[in-house]
Each structure stands twice: as C-alpha cells, then as structure tokens.
N, C-alpha and C positions, 0 to 999 in steps of 0.2 A: 231322517227316517222316512221311508216311502211305504205307503199302503196302497194295495189294490182296493177296489171298492166292492163290486158285486161278488158275493161268495166269500170274501175275506172279512168284510165288515157287514155289509147290507145283505138282507135276503128279500128285499122288496121285489127283485126280479127273479126270485126262485121259480123254477119251472120254465125259464126262457127256452131251454132246449126242446121242450114239448111244443113250442110254437115254431121255432126255426126249422127243426128237422122235418116235420110234416109239410111245411110250406115248400121246402126245397124238393122233397120227394114229389109233391104235387106238380111242381114246375118240370121236373125231369120226366115224369110220366107222360107229359105232353109231347116229348120229343119222339122223332121217328124211330130211333134205334135204342130205346130204353130197355133195361133189364126188367125182371119181374119186381114187384113192389117190395117184397121182403128183402131181396138182395140190395135194392136201392136204399132202403131204410138203414141197413147195416153199414153200407158204404158211406152214406151221408153222415151218419152219426159219428163215424170214425174221424172224418176230416173236420167236422165241426168242432169236436173236442180237441183235435190237434191244434186248431187255430184259436182256441179259447185263451183270452188274455190279450190278443191283438184287437185292434179296432174292428168293430162289426163289419165294416166295409170289406175287409179281407175275406171274410166268409162269403160275402155276396159276390166278390170278384171270382172266388172259386166256383160258386154256383154258375155264374155266367160261362166260365170255362167248361164246366161239365155239361151245360146245355148245348154249347157249340160242339163239343166232342161227340155228342149223340145225334148230331144232324139238325139241331134246333136253332132258332134265331133268338139269341139272348137279349133281354132288356139291359139297359144301363145298370150297372151294379147299384148306383144310388137309388134307382127306382125299386129294385129289390129290397134295399134297406128300408125305404119308406114304407113299403107294404109290410115288412116284418115288424117295424115299430108300431104300425097301426094295429096289427093283430096282438102284439104284446101288450099294448096299452089297454086293450079291451080286457086283458087278464089282470093287470096290476093297478088300474086306475083307482079302484076302491081302496087299495092299500095306501096309496099316496094321499088320497082325499081323507082317509081315516086318520092318518098321522097329522095332517094339517089341521083337522078339526079337533084333535085331542081325543077322538073316539078310540084310537089305537095307541097304546103305549109304545114309544120307540124301542123299548127293550124287547118287544115282541117281534121286531122287524130287523134284528141284528143277530149275528152269531153270539152265542151266550158269553157274556163277560166283556164284549168288545167296547162298550161305552166306558166301563170301569177301567179297562186298560188304557184307553185314550186319555182319560182323566189323569191316570197315574203318570203317563209319559209326558203329558202337557205340564204337569206340576214340576217335573224335573227340568223344565226349560228347554226341551228338545224341539228342534225345528221339524215339523211333520208335514209331509207332502201327501197328496192324494192323487193317484193317476189311474185312469180307467179307459177301457176300450169303448165304453158307452158314450154317446154324444155329450159334449160338454154341458149344454144347457140342462140336460136331464140329471147329470151327476151333481151339478150345483144345486138344483132344485130338490133332489132327493136327500142330499146331505143336509140341507137346511131343514127339510121335513123331519129328519131324524134328530135334529138338534145337535149335530156334530160338526157343522161347518165352522164354528168358532175355534175348534182345535187346529184348523188348517189355514184359516184366513184366506188370503188370495193365492194360496199354494194348492189350488185344486185344478187338475188338468184332465179334461175329457177329450173325446175324439172330435175332430173337425171334418167337414166335408172335404176340405183340402188335406186329405189324410197324410200326404207326404210331408206336411209341415210339422206334424206332431206324432210321436210314438212314445212308448214307455222308455225305449232306449234313448231317445232325444231328451226326454224329461230328465232322466238320470244324468246324461251328459251336461245338461244345463245346471242341475243342482251342484254338481262337482265343480264346474267352471265358475259359476256365480259366487260360490262360497270358498273358492280356492282350496278344495279338499282333494285328498286322495280317495281312491275307491274304498279303501278299508275303513273309511269314516262313515260309510253308508250301511244302514240296516234296512232290509226290505221284508215286508209281510205280503204273501200272496197265495192264492189257491190255484193259480194257473201256471202253465209251463213257461209262458213268455216272460213274466216279470221276474221269476226265479232265475231263468237263464240270463236275462239282461243284467241282473244284479251281480251274478257270479262272473260275468264277462269283465266287469270293472274291478273285481276283487272285493265286493261287498259281502256282508253276512246275510244269508238268505234264510228266512223262516217260512217253511211251507205250511199253509193252513189247510189241512185235509178235512175240510168242514163237511158236515152233513147239513145241507141247507134246509131240508124239510124239518128235521128235529131241532136244528140250531145248536146241537151239542153232539159229541161223539164223533167217531172217525169214519170217513168215507175211504174205504180201502183202495178203490180205483184211483181216487185223487192221490192218495198216499204213494202208490207205486209210481205214478207219473211225476210227482214232485221230487221223489228220490232220483229218478232218471234225469230230471232237469238240473240236479246238483244242489238241492236244498241241504243246508247244514243242519237244520233242526226241523222236526216235524211236530206240529201240535194239532189236536182236533178242534179246539176252541180256546177260549180265554178264561176258563173256569179256575185255572190254577195260576193266577197272576203272580203270586208271591214267588213261586218256584221259577217262573219265567224271568221276572225282573232280577231275581238273585243271580240267575245264570248269566244274564246280559250285563249287569252293572257291578256285580261284586266279584 
C-alpha cells in the first residue's frame, strides 16, 4: 500500500502553490520577453499543477526552461528549489514547531480521518509505504511530527537532489520487485496526477483523494476531475467514512 504525503495525508504544506506560483511569476517578469503578469500567473499555475506529485525539482526545471524561452538567463534549478523552500518554510515553520511542542494536535494537520485510516490499515498487517515529491529529510521530519512515522517504518521515500535516482515510479518498481509482487497487489492513495498514473501503469488499484486542504474535509472538484483523467478507480474527498472504504477494499 502506497501513500502520497502532502495533500493526501498531511496539510502542513497547505498553500504551497501560493508560494511557488508568485515566485515563478516574479522570476519570469525579470526576463526581456515576458507576457503581462496576469497571463503569466495563469500560465505558471497550469504547469505547476500539471507537475504536482513529481519531485519539486521538476517544477524548477520547468521554470528554468521558461526563463530561457523568454530571453533570460536561468539559475540552476536546485537554486530555484532552495529559494522556494526558504519562502515556504517561512509560511509553515510555526506548524511544524507547534506539532513538535504539542501545541498543535496532529489531527489538525491532516486530512480528516487520515490517522484513523492509517491505524486501521496498520492493524490489518499491511505493508505501508510513503512516497513524496518533497525532499526526503522534510518528509521524514514532518511524518514524525505528525506521529505517523511508525506506520511506515523505514518505508518513507522523499525526493533527492539526485532526482534521477528516485521517483514515485521507481519506488513502485522497487516495492513490487523487492516483495516479488504483481502490480495488482498494489493499492495507492494520492491527490496528484503522478502517483495515480504510476499506480495504474503497473496495474494497481488507485484511490484518488480529491481533498480540500484548507477545510481538511469535503471535495475539491478541480482535483476530482484531474484524478479521474489520471485513471483513478475510486475518488474520495477525505477519510471520514472509513468503514465504507475498508468494506469496499477488503470485503
């Protein structure tokens, strides 16, 4: 069983698009041949969402390509990624600190019902994996802050600077090969296009989590449409109806 992290379980990084998109527009507005700011905002938002679920570096590679396309001289994508992480951390640092100090209840920083679902699945003896496009050290740290790292053990996989060495597709390949499984033994939960597509490519069962990250429950219609297009077998808004979900999956 494979879970995406941000938006599927955690909402610690809720609002990351509000950091990434303006940063990219800011960089593109510096180029000699840029469009007007509103057109750039719409354009950037579309390709950022298209790449959601892949490692963050891929969005930064795309930014570098767009800067060059408009006559600018791009930075190394890793430099763009570091600047993005710096700005995002300013937004979310208090959330991580609050979780670690006990000031914030972990249930307030996850999609509703997520912790209860993980406990249910863990009690069934299932091997659960966590894979994220967020950098590995942050995923491990934030999963621990939420108190859910014990459900996954050492089966947590985040992005590496050497991004070609790890992707969700490679994690899935490793799960199947290491455990000598066919693809139809795999169940995936994700709110992004990439993990759903990767799961379906090997014949797994894909559950699209069309989550509203602000309210932590209820459906995000934009996510829902994209997850359907990605090939999701089932769409859920959150994990508030665990009994119906587990009955469907296991009975």
